C-alpha positions in Angstrom: -22.9 19.3 8.6 -22.9 18.8 4.2 -21.6 22.5 3.9 -18.9 22.3 6.8 -17.4 18.7 4.7 -17.4 20.5 1.2 -15.7 23.7 2.6 -13.3 21.3 4.1 -12.4 19.4 1.6 -12.3 22.5 -0.9 -9.9 23.5 1.9 -8.0 20.5 1.4 -8.1 20.4 -2.8 -6.4 24.4 -2.8 -3.6 22.9 -0.1 -2.6 19.8 -1.8 -2.6 21.6 -5.3 -0.3 24.6 -3.3 2.1 22.0 -1.7 2.4 20.6 -5.4 2.5 23.6 -7.5 6.2 24.6 -4.7 7.7 20.8 -5.4 6.8 20.2 -9.4 8.4 23.8 -9.4 11.6 23.2 -6.9 12.1 19.5 -8.8 12.1 21.9 -12.1 14.1 24.4 -12.2 17.1 23.2 -10.1 19.8 25.2 -11.8 17.9 28.1 -11.1 18.7 28.1 -7.5 22.9 28.1 -8.2 25.0 30.8 -8.7 28.0 31.5 -9.5 30.5 34.1 -7.4 30.1 37.5 -8.6 32.2 39.2 -11.1 34.4 42.4 -9.1 32.5 45.4 -8.7 29.2 43.9 -9.4 25.9 44.6 -7.3 27.2 42.9 -3.8 30.5 42.1 -4.7 31.5 43.4 -1.2 29.4 41.2 0.7 30.0 37.9 -1.0 33.5 38.5 -0.4 33.6 39.7 2.8 30.7 36.6 4.0 32.5 33.7 1.8 35.9 34.2 1.0 36.7 36.1 4.2 34.9 34.3 6.9 33.4 31.1 5.2 36.5 30.1 3.7 39.1 32.2 6.4 40.1 31.4 9.5 37.4 32.2 11.3 34.9 29.4 9.1 37.7 27.0 9.7 38.6 27.4 13.3 35.2 27.7 13.9 33.7 24.2 11.9 36.5 22.5 13.9 35.5 23.6 17.3 32.4 22.7 16.7 33.4 19.1 15.5 35.1 18.7 18.5 32.8 19.5 21.0 30.3 17.6 19.5 32.9 14.5 19.5 33.4 14.9 23.2 30.3 15.4 23.9 28.8 12.3 22.3 28.4 10.0 24.8 26.4 12.7 26.7 23.8 13.3 23.7 24.5 11.6 20.6 22.1 13.7 18.9 23.2 16.9 19.2 26.1 15.5 19.0 25.4 14.1 15.2 24.6 17.3 14.8 27.5 19.4 15.3 29.1 17.0 13.5 27.2 17.4 10.5 26.8 21.3 11.1 30.8 21.5 11.4 31.1 20.1 8.2 28.5 21.9 6.1 30.6 25.0 7.9 33.9 23.4 6.3 32.2 23.0 2.4 30.3 26.7 2.7 31.3 27.5 -0.4 30.1 24.5 -2.4 26.9 24.6 -0.9 26.3 28.1 -1.2 27.0 27.6 -5.0 25.2 24.6 -5.4 22.2 25.3 -3.4 21.6 29.6 -4.5 23.0 32.4 -2.2 20.7 35.3 -3.3 23.4 37.7 -3.7 
């Protein structure tokens, strides 16, 4: 019984140490996650250009965000939790370029 308790305590300490290291690394290095838009001709510029500039900032991203927000507003009385999630998703889609740059998309 005592050995099992010690093994469980050791597992708990290991898990707590790994979670603490993850939180500490995330808090201490927020600027390491942010990116700037890649320069023309650099690695994966075409992918970034199509994904962010053409889709998210272009007409497909805006129309998708508006459709999500309208459908969420219409369904507000049926399921308000999903409607709020849809409204937040639409706002996130409209501000996707800012979120991409601040949260850090690996390119």
